[in-house]
C-alpha positions in Angstrom: 1.5 11.1 28.7 -1.7 10.1 26.5 -1.0 10.3 23.0 -3.5 11.4 20.1 -3.9 9.9 16.9 -1.2 11.5 14.3 -3.7 11.6 11.4 -4.2 13.4 8.2 -6.2 13.1 5.0 -5.5 14.1 1.2 -7.8 15.3 -1.5 -5.2 13.9 -4.1 -3.2 11.1 -2.7 -3.6 7.9 -1.2 -3.0 8.1 2.9 -2.4 5.0 4.6 -2.0 4.3 8.4 0.2 2.7 10.9 -0.1 2.0 14.5 3.1 2.7 16.6 2.9 1.9 20.1 -0.9 1.7 20.0 -1.2 5.2 18.3 -2.5 5.7 14.7 -0.6 7.8 12.3 -1.1 8.4 8.8 1.5 8.5 6.1 2.0 8.9 2.7 3.9 6.4 0.6 6.1 8.2 -1.9 7.3 7.1 -5.6 8.2 8.2 -9.0 4.6 6.7 -9.7 2.8 9.6 -8.0 4.6 12.2 -10.0 1.5 12.2 -12.5 -0.6 13.7 -9.6 1.7 16.7 -9.1 -0.1 19.2 -11.6 -3.2 18.6 -9.8 -2.1 18.7 -6.3 -0.3 21.9 -7.3 -3.0 23.6 -9.3 -2.7 27.2 -9.5 0.9 27.2 -8.6 2.9 28.1 -12.0 6.1 29.1 -10.0 8.1 27.4 -7.1 11.0 29.7 -6.3 13.9 27.6 -4.1 15.4 30.5 -2.4 19.0 29.9 -1.3 21.8 27.8 -2.0 23.4 26.3 1.3 22.4 22.6 2.2 19.3 21.9 1.1 18.9 24.1 -1.7 20.8 22.4 -4.6 18.8 19.6 -3.8 15.3 20.9 -3.6 16.1 22.9 -6.7 17.3 20.2 -8.4 14.8 17.3 -7.7 11.7 19.6 -8.0 13.1 20.2 -11.3 13.6 17.2 -12.4 10.1 15.8 -11.0 8.0 18.4 -12.4 9.9 18.3 -15.7 7.2 18.5 -18.6 4.2 20.1 -16.4 3.6 23.5 -16.5 5.1 24.2 -12.9 8.6 26.5 -13.2 11.0 25.8 -10.5 13.5 29.2 -10.1 16.2 29.5 -7.7 16.4 33.1 -6.2 20.0 34.2 -4.5 21.3 37.4 -3.2 22.5 39.6 -5.5 26.3 38.9 -6.7 26.2 35.5 -4.5 28.9 33.3 -5.4 26.3 30.8 -5.5 25.2 31.9 -8.9 27.6 30.2 -10.9 26.9 26.7 -9.1 22.9 27.5 -9.7 23.9 28.1 -13.3 26.1 24.5 -13.6 22.9 22.9 -12.1 20.8 24.2 -15.0 19.2 27.2 -13.8 19.5 30.6 -15.8 18.8 34.1 -15.8 17.6 33.8 -19.5 14.8 31.7 -19.1 13.8 33.2 -15.5 14.7 30.1 -13.6 17.6 32.1 -12.0 17.3 35.7 -10.3 17.3 38.0 -7.4 15.6 36.4 -4.3 12.9 39.2 -4.0 12.4 39.1 -7.0 11.8 35.3 -7.3 9.8 35.7 -4.2 7.3 38.2 -5.6 6.6 36.0 -8.5 6.2 32.4 -6.8 3.2 31.4 -5.9 5.2 28.6 -3.7 8.3 30.4 -2.0 10.6 27.8 -0.2 12.9 29.7 2.2 15.8 27.7 2.4 18.5 30.8 3.4 20.6 30.3 6.5 18.5 30.3 9.6 20.5 33.6 10.5 19.7 35.3 7.3 15.9 34.3 7.9 16.0 35.9 11.5 17.9 39.5 9.4 15.4 39.2 6.0 12.1 37.3 7.8 10.1 41.1 7.0 11.6 41.7 3.6 10.4 38.2 2.8 6.9 38.7 4.1 6.6 42.1 2.1 7.5 40.4 -1.1 5.3 37.4 -0.6 2.0 38.3 -2.3 -1.6 37.6 -0.7 -3.0 33.9 -0.9 0.6 32.5 -1.9 2.3 30.0 0.1 5.5 29.8 2.3 7.7 27.0 2.4 10.1 26.1 5.3 12.6 22.9 5.7 12.9 23.7 9.0 10.8 25.5 11.9 13.7 27.8 12.8 11.9 30.9 11.5 8.7 30.2 13.9 11.1 29.6 16.7 12.6 32.9 16.0 9.1 35.0 15.7 8.0 33.4 19.1 11.2 35.0 20.6 10.3 38.4 19.2 6.3 38.0 19.8 5.6 38.2 16.0 3.5 35.9 13.8 3.6 35.0 10.1 1.2 37.2 8.1 -2.3 36.1 8.2 -3.0 35.9 4.3 -0.5 33.4 3.3 -0.2 29.6 3.9 2.7 28.6 5.6 3.7 24.9 5.4 7.0 22.9 5.8 8.5 19.8 4.4 11.5 18.5 6.5 13.8 15.8 5.1 15.2 13.5 7.6 18.9 14.1 6.4 21.0 16.6 4.9 21.1 18.4 1.5 23.5 16.2 -0.2 21.8 13.1 1.1 18.3 14.4 -0.4 20.3 14.7 -3.8 22.3 11.9 -3.9 19.0 9.2 -2.7 17.0 10.8 -5.6 19.6 10.2 -8.0 19.7 6.6 -6.8 15.9 6.5 -7.3 15.6 7.0 -11.1 17.0 3.5 -11.0 15.4 2.2 -7.8 11.6 3.7 -7.3 11.2 4.7 -4.0 15.0 5.7 -3.1 14.9 8.9 -1.3 14.9 10.6 2.2 12.1 10.5 4.4 10.3 13.7 5.2 7.8 15.1 7.7 5.3 17.7 7.0 3.6 20.5 8.9 0.6 22.9 8.1 0.8 26.1 9.9 -1.9 28.0 8.2 -4.0 27.0 5.3 -6.2 29.8 3.6 -8.4 27.3 1.5 -7.8 23.8 2.6 -5.2 23.3 -0.1 -2.1 23.6 2.0 -1.7 20.0 2.9 -1.8 18.8 -0.6 0.5 21.0 -1.5 3.1 19.5 1.1 2.6 16.3 0.5 3.0 17.2 -3.8 6.4 19.0 -2.5 7.6 16.0 -0.5 6.7 13.4 -3.6 8.9 15.7 -5.8 11.8 15.6 -3.4 11.9 12.1 -3.7 10.7 11.2 -0.2 9.6 7.3 0.1 7.5 7.8 3.3 5.9 11.4 4.4 4.9 11.7 7.9 2.6 14.4 9.6 4.4 17.0 12.3 3.5 20.4 13.5 5.9 23.2 12.8 6.5 23.7 16.4 7.2 20.0 17.4 9.9 20.0 13.8 11.9 22.8 15.1 12.3 21.7 18.7 12.9 18.1 17.5 15.8 19.4 14.9 17.2 21.8 16.7 17.3 19.0 19.7 18.5 16.2 17.3 21.5 18.0 15.7 22.9 19.2 19.3 22.4 15.7 20.4 22.7 12.4 18.9 22.6 13.3 15.2 25.9 15.6 15.4 27.1 17.0 18.9 26.6 14.0 20.7 28.2 11.2 18.2 31.3 13.6 18.0 31.6 13.8 21.5 31.5 9.9 21.9 34.0 9.1 19.4 36.5 11.4 21.0 36.1 10.1 24.4 36.2 6.7 23.2 39.5 7.1 21.2 40.8 8.9 24.4 40.1 6.1 26.8 41.2 3.3 24.5 44.7 4.7 24.2 44.9 5.3 28.0 44.0 1.5 27.8 47.3 1.1 25.7 45.6 0.9 22.2 47.8 2.2 19.7 46.0 5.0 17.7 45.0 3.3 14.6 43.4 0.2 16.8 41.9 3.0 18.9 40.0 4.7 16.0 39.3 1.9 14.7 37.0 0.5 17.9 36.1 4.2 18.8 34.8 5.3 15.4 35.1 2.7 12.6 33.0 0.2 14.3 30.5 2.6 15.1 30.2 4.3 11.7 30.7 1.0 10.3 29.0 -2.5 11.5 27.0 -0.7 14.3 25.3 1.6 12.2 24.5 -1.2 9.8 23.4 -3.6 12.1 20.9 -1.0 13.9 19.7 0.3 10.2 18.6 -3.4 8.8 17.8 -5.2 12.2 17.2 -2.5 14.8 19.1 -1.5 18.6 18.1 -5.0 20.1 20.3 -6.6 17.6 23.7 -4.8 18.6 23.4 -7.3 21.5 22.5 -10.5 19.6 25.9 -10.0 17.6 27.9 -9.7 20.8 29.6 -12.5 22.4 29.4 -12.8 26.3 32.6 -10.3 26.9 31.0 -8.2 24.4 27.7 -8.1 26.1 29.1 -7.2 29.4 31.0 -4.4 28.2 27.8 -3.1 26.1 25.6 -3.3 29.2 28.2 -1.3 31.5 28.8 1.6 28.7 25.3 1.5 28.3 24.1 2.1 31.5 27.1 4.5 32.3 26.2 6.8 28.9 22.1 6.4 29.2 22.5 8.0 32.7 24.8 10.9 32.2 23.4 11.8 29.1 20.0 12.0 29.9 20.5 15.2 32.2 22.5 16.7 29.3 20.0 16.1 27.1 17.3 17.5 29.3 18.9 20.8 29.6 19.4 20.9 25.5 15.8 20.3 25.1 15.1 22.8 27.9 17.5 25.4 26.0 15.8 24.6 22.5 11.9 25.0 24.1 13.1 28.0 25.7 14.1 29.8 22.8 17.7 30.1 24.0 19.4 28.4 21.7 17.5 30.1 18.5 19.0 33.3 20.1 22.5 31.5 20.3 22.4 30.8 16.7 21.5 34.5 15.9 24.4 36.0 18.0 26.7 33.5 16.3 25.9 34.6 13.1 26.7 38.3 14.2 30.3 37.1 15.3 31.3 35.3 11.9 33.1 38.1 10.6 35.5 38.4 13.5 35.5 34.9 14.5 34.8 32.3 11.8 33.4 28.9 12.6 36.2 26.6 13.5 37.1 23.5 12.2 36.3 20.2 13.9 38.6 17.5 12.7 42.3 18.9 13.4 42.3 16.8 16.7 45.1 13.9 16.8 42.1 11.0 16.5 41.1 12.3 13.0 44.9 12.1 11.8 44.9 8.6 12.6 41.5 8.0 10.9 42.6 9.3 7.5 45.2 6.7 7.7 42.6 4.0 8.9 40.2 5.0 5.9 43.0 4.4 3.4 43.5 1.1 4.6 39.8 0.1 5.0 39.9 -2.5 2.5 42.5 -4.9 4.4 40.5 -4.1 7.4 37.4 -6.2 8.8 35.8 -4.1 11.6 33.5 -5.8 14.2 31.2 -4.5 16.7 33.3 -3.5 19.8 30.7 -4.3 22.6 31.9 -1.1 24.7 31.2 1.5 21.5 27.9 -0.1 20.7 27.1 0.1 24.3 28.0 3.9 24.3 26.3 4.9 21.4 22.8 3.0 22.1 22.9 4.7 25.3 23.2 7.9 23.7 20.3 7.3 21.3 18.1 5.9 24.0 18.4 8.5 26.2 17.3 11.0 23.0 14.4 8.9 22.3 13.2 8.9 26.4 13.5 12.7 26.1 11.6 13.1 23.1 8.9 10.4 24.4 8.5 12.6 27.7 7.7 15.7 25.9 5.3 13.7 23.9 6.7 14.0 20.2 5.2 11.3 17.8 7.1 8.0 17.2 7.4 8.3 13.7 9.4 11.3 14.7 11.3 10.2 17.1 12.4 7.2 15.2 13.1 8.9 12.1 14.7 11.9 13.7 16.8 10.2 16.5 17.7 6.9 15.0 16.7 6.4 11.1 18.1 9.7 10.0 21.7 9.3 12.2 22.4 5.6 10.6 20.9 6.0 7.3 21.5 9.6 6.2 24.2 11.4 8.5 26.9 8.7 9.9 27.5 7.2 6.3 29.1 10.8 5.7 31.2 10.7 8.7 32.4 6.8 7.4 33.7 8.0 4.4 35.4 11.3 5.3 35.3 12.1 8.8 33.1 13.9 11.3 33.7 17.5 9.3 32.5 16.1 6.4 29.1 14.9 7.9 28.9 18.1 10.3 29.9 20.7 7.9 27.4 19.3 5.0 24.5 20.4 7.1 22.9 23.6 8.0 25.1 26.6 9.8 22.3 26.1 12.7 23.2 22.2 12.9 27.1 23.1 12.7 26.9 25.5 15.5 25.2 23.4 17.8 27.5 20.5 17.2 30.5 22.3 17.9 28.8 24.1 20.8 27.6 20.6 22.5 29.9 18.1 21.4 32.5 19.1 24.1 30.1 18.7 26.5 29.1 15.2 25.8 32.5 14.2 25.4 33.5 15.7 28.7 30.3 13.8 30.4 31.9 10.7 29.2 35.3 11.5 30.2 34.4 13.2 33.4 31.7 11.5 35.1 30.4 8.3 33.2 33.3 6.7 32.7 35.2 7.0 35.7 32.5 6.1 38.1 31.7 3.1 35.9 31.8 -0.3 38.0 32.6 -3.9 36.6 29.3 -5.6 36.7 28.9 -9.4 36.3 26.5 -9.8 33.5 25.6 -12.9 31.8 25.1 -12.7 27.7 21.4 -12.8 28.5 21.3 -9.8 30.8 20.5 -6.4 29.3 20.2 -2.9 30.8 17.0 -2.7 32.7 13.9 -1.5 30.5 16.2 -1.7 27.0 14.8 -4.9 25.5 11.1 -4.1 26.5 11.1 -0.7 25.1 8.4 0.2 22.6 10.6 2.0 20.4 12.0 -1.7 19.1 8.6 -2.2 17.8 8.2 1.2 16.3 11.3 0.8 14.2 10.8 -2.8 13.3 7.5 -1.3 12.0 9.3 1.1 10.3 11.8 -0.8 9.2 10.0 -1.5 6.1 9.9 2.1 5.4 13.7 2.8 4.9 14.9 3.4 1.6 15.4 0.3 -0.8 19.0 1.2 -1.5 21.9 2.6 0.9 23.1 5.8 0.4 26.2 5.7 -2.0 28.3 8.6 -1.1 30.2 10.5 -3.4 
């Protein structure tokens, strides 16, 4: 598939270009040095309403408030009347007395830019009221394309008299906030974002979106479309970002137990190695570096597990992509939300693996974990399967690398490393949490029932790598984008 340049311009900010696998893409380099440009980019916007207080709401509201301090742009939080989150918003510095906290539809009516961060299921239930509350000429902001996907399933569209933009951080809300806080000391610390302009009434929507991204603390901002974002986001959550990695560590843990490994050592190989040195190696040096850090035996194990995982996972990921693009996953989320009263969401960290993991983490200072070749190959095979599915469907390389690799290793896996899978998954959106629970067991079963049983011994020398792995263009893309990773590692509280 021939790729088109992914370019944009700005009247306010200096936009740069990068070539990724022969295709030009524009990007904006962020930083606190750009904060003085925010009032100009947001000219005509006197109030930004942040609607909702879930995963993204607290982070975005607080980041925007701090970045716009001293300007004429007020940041207000809108919540359901009587919401338990009102107290949390007050504790974060928002107040009914100064007009920065109020009922959600009242805040929408008073806002020139309303950023809708309520749950996806709530968006499906309340979008008509949201549209009615938006004044003509104002801007609706989204951080996820779910609402577009839902409207497509119902044959509806956004109102034609408003701007519609999106700024989508490549990480969960707590990461967006934590790295922004770290950025007070190190300029540029933050979470990369992608932005999209779905409707633009007067030619200013791009600069409004870029200003929003800069104010969130994004060190780099890339262009996407709202349709591409919703597909890649829903697909990624269900695959390598959350669902697949959960299934991988559970399957590896059981495999190592069956080989006679003690529970704590099995956890160390299956999970600590993945969330520790494997994650860190990919983050700093790329996927190819995993092979370079292994001895002959480790490289053999890497190849065996990579081959088996890639081929088996790609079929599941192709199925997930089809389910997302058809609208079935969106419908599944809406139906699940209707069942929450009777069937609340289950916990996901009560298996024997996570009991052993709690003890391992308590003794982490005394243990040194290296790269396990079999675990590394399994994870890399899964990651490359996701990359190739997105390439085959024409997604831009900046989006593929950010959402399939960088978001995983720099934003999400540090949370799993700190406190376990539930701490990672359940700090994400309800849609992501549902997708992880739904598809994680499929990936676990694919490894346990297909990949591992059919795996054969291979005579592989240390120089041999899986076919196509070493020459894959994503490695050069990662190398280029590695210069755009945050200057500090996230410090998980």
